[in-house]
C-alpha positions as CSV (number, residue, x, y, z in Angstrom):
1,M,33.5,-10.5,-21.2
2,A,33.5,-8.2,-24.2
3,S,36.3,-5.6,-24.4
4,H,33.8,-2.7,-24.0
5,D,32.4,-4.3,-20.8
6,Q,35.9,-4.7,-19.5
7,T,36.5,-1.0,-20.1
8,L,33.2,-0.1,-18.4
9,L,34.1,-2.2,-15.4
10,A,37.5,-0.6,-15.2
11,V,35.9,2.9,-15.3
12,L,33.5,2.0,-12.5
13,Q,36.2,0.6,-10.3
14,E,39.0,3.0,-10.9
15,D,37.0,6.2,-11.1
16,E,34.4,5.3,-8.5
17,A,34.9,8.4,-6.3
18,D,34.7,10.9,-9.2
19,L,31.7,9.1,-10.7
20,L,29.9,9.2,-7.3
21,G,30.6,12.9,-7.0
22,S,29.4,13.8,-10.5
23,W,26.4,11.5,-10.3
24,L,25.2,13.0,-7.0
25,S,25.8,16.5,-8.3
26,A,23.7,15.8,-11.4
27,A,20.9,14.0,-9.5
28,Q,20.8,16.0,-6.2
29,G,22.6,19.3,-6.8
30,K,25.5,20.6,-4.7
31,S,24.1,19.3,-1.4
32,P,23.1,15.7,-1.8
33,S,21.5,14.0,1.2
34,I,23.3,11.4,3.3
35,S,20.7,8.8,2.2
36,A,21.3,9.6,-1.5
37,K,25.0,9.2,-1.0
38,S,24.5,5.8,0.6
39,E,22.0,4.7,-2.1
40,A,24.4,5.7,-4.9
41,Q,27.3,3.9,-3.2
42,D,25.3,0.7,-2.8
43,L,24.0,0.8,-6.3
44,L,27.4,1.4,-7.9
45,K,28.9,-1.4,-5.8
46,A,26.1,-3.7,-6.9
47,L,26.5,-2.7,-10.5
48,I,30.2,-3.6,-10.4
49,G,29.4,-7.0,-8.9
50,A,26.8,-7.6,-11.7
51,L,29.4,-6.8,-14.4
52,H,31.7,-9.5,-12.9
53,S,28.9,-12.1,-13.3
54,D,28.3,-14.4,-16.3
55,G,25.0,-12.8,-17.2
56,A,26.3,-9.2,-17.3
57,D,23.9,-8.3,-20.1
58,D,20.7,-9.7,-18.5
59,L,19.2,-7.8,-15.6
60,A,17.0,-10.9,-14.8
61,S,20.0,-13.2,-14.4
62,P,21.2,-14.4,-10.9
63,G,24.3,-12.2,-11.1
64,W,22.1,-9.1,-11.0
65,S,20.1,-10.2,-7.9
66,T,22.0,-7.8,-5.5
67,T,21.4,-4.9,-8.0
68,R,17.7,-5.7,-8.2
69,K,17.4,-5.8,-4.4
70,V,19.2,-2.4,-4.2
71,L,16.9,-0.9,-6.8
72,E,13.8,-2.3,-5.0
73,S,15.0,-0.9,-1.7
74,L,15.6,2.4,-3.4
75,S,12.2,2.5,-4.9
76,A,10.4,1.4,-1.7
77,S,12.3,4.1,0.4
78,R,11.3,6.8,-2.1
79,A,7.8,5.6,-2.4
80,A,7.4,5.8,1.4
81,Q,8.8,9.4,1.3
82,G,6.1,10.4,-1.1
83,Q,8.4,10.8,-4.1
84,N,7.3,9.8,-7.6
85,A,8.5,7.1,-10.0
86,G,9.9,9.6,-12.5
87,D,12.3,11.1,-9.9
88,T,13.5,7.6,-8.8
89,S,14.1,6.6,-12.3
90,A,15.9,9.9,-13.1
91,F,18.3,9.3,-10.1
92,V,19.5,6.0,-11.7
93,L,19.7,7.6,-15.2
94,A,21.8,10.5,-13.9
95,L,24.7,8.1,-13.8
96,K,24.9,8.0,-17.6
97,L,26.6,11.3,-18.2
98,P,29.5,10.8,-15.7
99,V,30.1,7.3,-17.1
100,F,30.0,8.7,-20.7
101,A,32.5,11.3,-19.8
102,A,34.8,8.8,-18.2
103,L,34.6,6.5,-21.3
104,Q,35.3,9.4,-23.6
105,R,38.5,10.1,-21.7
106,R,39.6,6.5,-22.0
107,L,38.4,5.6,-25.5
108,G,38.5,8.9,-27.3
109,K,40.6,7.5,-30.1
110,D,38.8,4.2,-30.4
111,S,35.4,5.3,-31.7
112,K,34.2,1.7,-32.3
113,T,34.8,0.5,-28.8
114,L,33.5,3.8,-27.4
115,L,30.3,3.4,-29.2
116,Q,29.9,-0.2,-28.0
117,A,30.7,0.8,-24.4
118,V,28.2,3.7,-24.5
119,T,25.5,1.5,-26.0
120,S,26.2,-1.2,-23.3
121,V,26.0,1.2,-20.4
122,T,22.9,2.9,-21.9
123,T,21.1,-0.5,-22.2
124,K,22.1,-1.5,-18.7
125,L,21.1,1.8,-17.0
126,D,17.8,2.0,-19.0
127,A,16.9,-1.5,-17.8
128,M,17.8,-0.5,-14.2
129,A,15.7,2.6,-14.4
130,H,12.8,0.6,-15.8
131,W,13.2,-1.9,-12.9
132,T,12.9,1.0,-10.4
133,V,9.6,2.1,-12.0
134,T,8.1,-1.4,-11.7
135,A,9.4,-1.8,-8.2
136,F,8.2,1.7,-7.3
137,Q,4.7,1.0,-8.6
138,R,4.6,-2.2,-6.6
139,S,5.7,-0.4,-3.4
140,R,3.1,2.3,-3.9
141,E,0.4,-0.3,-4.3
142,E,1.5,-2.0,-1.1
143,I,1.5,1.3,0.8
144,I,-2.0,2.1,-0.6
145,K,-3.3,-1.3,0.3
146,R,-1.9,-1.0,3.9
147,Q,-3.4,2.5,4.2
148,Q,-6.8,1.2,2.9
149,D,-6.7,-1.6,5.5
150,E,-5.9,0.9,8.3
151,L,-8.7,3.2,7.2
152,L,-11.1,0.3,7.2
153,E,-10.1,-0.5,10.7
154,L,-10.6,3.2,11.7
155,S,-13.9,3.5,9.9
156,T,-15.5,0.4,11.6
157,P,-14.8,0.7,15.3
158,V,-16.6,-1.5,17.8
159,I,-17.8,0.7,20.6
160,K,-19.0,-0.5,24.0
161,L,-22.0,1.8,24.7
162,W,-23.2,0.1,27.9
163,D,-22.7,-3.1,29.9
164,G,-23.6,-5.9,27.5
165,V,-24.3,-3.4,24.6
166,L,-21.9,-2.9,21.6
167,A,-22.3,-0.6,18.6
168,V,-20.7,-0.5,15.2
169,P,-21.2,2.8,13.3
170,M,-20.9,2.1,9.6
171,I,-19.7,4.9,7.3
172,G,-19.3,4.6,3.5
173,T,-19.8,1.7,1.2
174,L,-20.3,-1.7,2.6
175,D,-18.6,-4.4,0.5
176,S,-17.6,-8.0,1.1
177,A,-14.1,-7.3,2.4
178,R,-15.4,-4.6,4.8
179,T,-18.3,-6.8,6.0
180,Q,-15.8,-9.6,6.8
181,M,-13.6,-7.2,8.8
182,V,-16.6,-5.8,10.7
183,M,-17.9,-9.3,11.4
184,E,-14.6,-10.5,12.8
185,A,-14.0,-7.4,14.9
186,L,-17.6,-7.5,16.3
187,L,-17.7,-11.2,17.0
188,Q,-14.3,-10.9,18.8
189,R,-15.6,-8.0,20.9
190,I,-18.8,-9.9,21.8
191,V,-16.6,-12.8,23.1
192,E,-14.3,-10.4,25.0
193,T,-17.0,-8.3,26.7
194,E,-19.6,-11.1,26.9
195,S,-22.2,-8.7,25.4
196,E,-25.7,-9.8,24.6
197,L,-26.7,-7.1,22.1
198,A,-25.0,-5.4,19.2
199,I,-26.2,-2.3,17.4
200,I,-25.2,-1.9,13.7
201,D,-25.7,1.8,12.8
202,I,-26.0,2.4,9.0
203,T,-26.7,6.2,9.3
204,G,-23.4,6.8,7.4
205,V,-24.1,4.3,4.6
206,P,-25.1,6.4,1.6
207,T,-27.1,3.7,-0.3
208,V,-28.4,0.2,0.5
209,D,-28.8,-2.3,-2.4
210,T,-29.4,-6.0,-2.5
211,L,-25.7,-6.8,-1.9
212,V,-25.4,-4.4,1.1
213,A,-28.6,-5.9,2.6
214,Q,-27.2,-9.4,2.2
215,H,-24.0,-8.3,3.9
216,L,-26.1,-7.0,6.9
217,L,-28.1,-10.2,7.1
218,K,-24.9,-12.3,7.2
219,T,-23.5,-10.1,10.0
220,V,-26.8,-10.4,11.9
221,T,-26.8,-14.2,11.4
222,A,-23.2,-14.5,12.7
223,I,-24.0,-12.4,15.8
224,R,-27.0,-14.7,16.6
225,L,-24.9,-17.8,16.2
226,M,-22.7,-16.3,19.0
227,G,-25.7,-16.2,21.2
228,A,-26.2,-12.4,21.0
229,D,-29.0,-10.3,19.4
230,C,-28.7,-7.4,16.9
231,I,-30.4,-4.1,16.2
232,I,-29.9,-2.2,12.9
233,S,-30.3,1.5,13.4
234,G,-30.1,4.5,11.0
235,V,-32.8,3.1,8.7
236,R,-33.9,6.4,7.0
237,P,-37.1,6.6,5.0
238,Q,-35.2,6.4,1.7
239,I,-33.4,3.2,2.8
240,A,-36.7,1.7,4.1
241,Q,-38.3,2.3,0.7
242,T,-35.3,0.9,-1.1
243,I,-35.3,-2.3,1.0
244,V,-39.1,-2.8,0.4
245,H,-38.6,-2.3,-3.4
246,L,-35.7,-4.7,-3.5
247,G,-37.9,-7.3,-1.7
248,V,-35.2,-7.9,0.9
249,D,-36.6,-9.9,3.8
250,L,-35.6,-8.4,7.1
251,Q,-38.2,-10.2,9.2
252,G,-36.9,-11.1,12.6
253,V,-34.4,-8.3,12.5
254,T,-35.1,-5.3,14.8
255,T,-34.6,-2.0,13.1
256,K,-34.7,1.6,14.4
257,A,-34.6,5.0,12.6
258,T,-31.8,6.4,14.9
259,L,-29.0,5.2,17.1
260,A,-30.6,6.9,20.1
261,A,-33.8,4.8,19.6
262,A,-31.7,1.7,19.3
263,L,-29.9,2.5,22.5
264,A,-33.1,3.2,24.3
265,L,-34.5,-0.2,23.2
266,A,-31.2,-1.9,24.3
267,L,-31.4,-0.4,27.7
268,K,-35.0,-1.3,28.0
269,R,-34.2,-4.9,27.2
270,G,-31.5,-4.9,29.8
271,G,-34.0,-3.7,32.4
272,Y,-32.7,-0.2,32.7
273,T,-34.8,2.9,33.0
274,V,-33.3,6.3,32.1
275,T,-34.9,9.4,33.6
276,K,-34.0,13.0,34.0
277,S,-32.7,14.0,37.5
């Protein structure tokens, strides 16, 4: 281990309490949160362990694995709290000044070693801050993906309208992933409720192109393979014209202009008659 790294390690170990206090004060102000204290302690401990390893200058080396995990945990926690990548990175970089001050006190008369030590800690903390940005971005993408999946589930509920009659109100754009989700949920509900008819309502679908029409036909085909029938409702005049212009063949598929009309037809097929009392 180089002499400047030995000095840095000695500073982190011997001045740990003072460094933590100065670091948290610079990053969080006079009243740091309990979670910030815990994060700082874990990160400082991991950094000390990394400096003891053979690859002390390489953040990607096995010796830095604990530090990387702590940084990833820090990024994931702050991403879940709605904080941004810049604040997370700044928290790590706030350790620089306290360490610089401690090095200055120890190496004030040895300018060469002081410069080497400052350069070393700058390189390490910059790499750690960069790692948090990458980890933060990955965490945010995972959160967004999970939220998108949850919204998809919420936006495509399978509703039991009547004995033997299910309905799926479609809202928004219909793509391959969403079609697959709708198909799986609908087919599962058909099995669970032993329904014989499913109504797919596209009133909330803004536009219908060739791809959307193909997705609808695939869903209808899957429903029929399960031994049930299907009605597509919400076919507005504009959508009807678009389907005709596209040359999409919907022969054999029952369509209705409104969900009410589709439900009336479903009840009629089931032998029900609805009258006013």
